[in-house]
N, C-alpha and C positions, 0 to 999 in steps of 0.2 A: 070520899073517892082524892086517886091520887092521878093530873096530869105532870110529868114532868120536858111536859115539852109549854105549854100556853100554866104557868103560870097566873096568868087573870083569869082565863075561867077553869075559877077552881071545883064546876057537881056539870057533872052529865046533869041531861037531862032519863036521861033513860034512869042514872044509878036513881034522882032524885022521884020515879016513878016506882020501879017492879026493883024485886028486893033483890040488888045486884052492885056492882063493884067493876065497874069500871078503872080500865087500865093506857094507856095510852104514849108507850114510850116511842119513844122518835128512833130508836135503833142506829142514831146518828149518822140521822141525811144519808151524803154519801158512801154511803160504808155499804149499803147495801140490801141490811142486811143479813152481811155476811162478818165473821167472828167477829170484831169490842159491838158492831148490830149487833146480832144474834144472843151475845153475850147482856146487852142492856136491855133487850126484851123480857131472855131470863131473872135478871137480879128485880128487875119489876116485881116479878109474876113472887116470885120469892119476897119480894120487898110488901109485897100487896097476905099471901098468906101469915110474912112471921108478924101483918098491923090491926088480921081481921082476921076469922072465923071461912076459913073459906072451907069449903066439898068436895076435899081434893078429886072426885068423880061428875064434875062438873066445871069444872077450868077449862071455858070454850074463845077459839082461837082465830081473827078474823079482821080483815084490815080490806083498802082504798086504794087501789092505784097497784102506788109504791108498795101501798101497807098489803094488796093482797099475794103480792108478789113472794112479801113476807114470809103469809101465812102456808104461801107455800116450805118457803125454807125453814125454818125456825118444825112451821107443825111438822114437813119432814124429819129434820134433824132431832127431834123435843114427845117421836111421837105415843109417848108411855105419861106424857102427863094431859094430855091434854082429849077432852070428850070428845070433841071434834071439829074442825076449823070448816069454816066456810070465807072466803080472801074471794071478795069481787072484783072486774075488771083489772087481773092483776097475772103477772107468768110474763116468762119471757123464755127465751127459748131462740137459737138461734138460727137456726134452723122451718122460723121462722119466715122471721123479715124480712122485706125485700131485699131482692141482693144479698145475704145472707146463705149464710148455708155450706153448706163443700165445695158450693161452686166459687165460695168465695175465697180471694188467693189468699187473704190475713189466716186464711181455718183452715189451708190444704195438708199443709205438716202430721205428722202422730206428732207432738207439741201440743200443736199449734188447737188442736180440735177437743183435743182432754181438754187447754185449758177452756176453749168457749163453752164444752157440754157442764163443767163444771162449774162456771155459774147458770146454768141456766135451770131455771127454778119447778123441775121438775127431774132436776142429778133425784135429788131421795125418793120422788117417785113408790120406789116401790115400801120405802117404812111406813106407806099410810095407808095401807090396801086396805088395812080390816079397821082403821084410823072413819069411821063417816065423818064424811064429806060433802056438806051443801054448794059449788059455785054458782054463783051470780051475774051472769055472763048475760052480754049481746053481739049478733054483728051484725048492727048501726047504731049511730046514738053518740057513739061515743069512743076518739081515739084512736084512742090501743083495739081496741076490738079483733084486729084482724090477727092480731103477732100477742098475743095473750092468752089467759086460761082457757075459755074454749077447748081450742088441741087436743083438752091435759081428758076433758074430760071423758070423747073415744075410745083409748083404754079403758079405760076402768069398769069400763059396762055392764 
């Protein structure tokens, strides 16, 4: 078990009870898994593959909340790496936020709109059209439910 973020917790219960390698990269936190954050995730996966015997056809990606958004982002940027992805309570798109979207004065110019769209968790969703996706999400009981991954499921059906 490799845990780059929490060095005091070296063994994940899932990894201890199943024949599983668990890697929990934090993706540089405030980088939102873009750029250097995405590279951190991919570097951790490469390091796990270097240190352990990894079946290339059984590499899965999941994360919760910000990690759920990272699952959409990283999974869509590297679809050839993952057998499936499972975002949990994650995903963000400015068009789904209250007081956001194209009626937002901060995103009414083409460049501002492009920038906001490029930061959407679903910007590369067309890249994962052939990747199995399990979305764990609901519309009650979680603070991000109204502005997260649930709306991304409908277009994939």
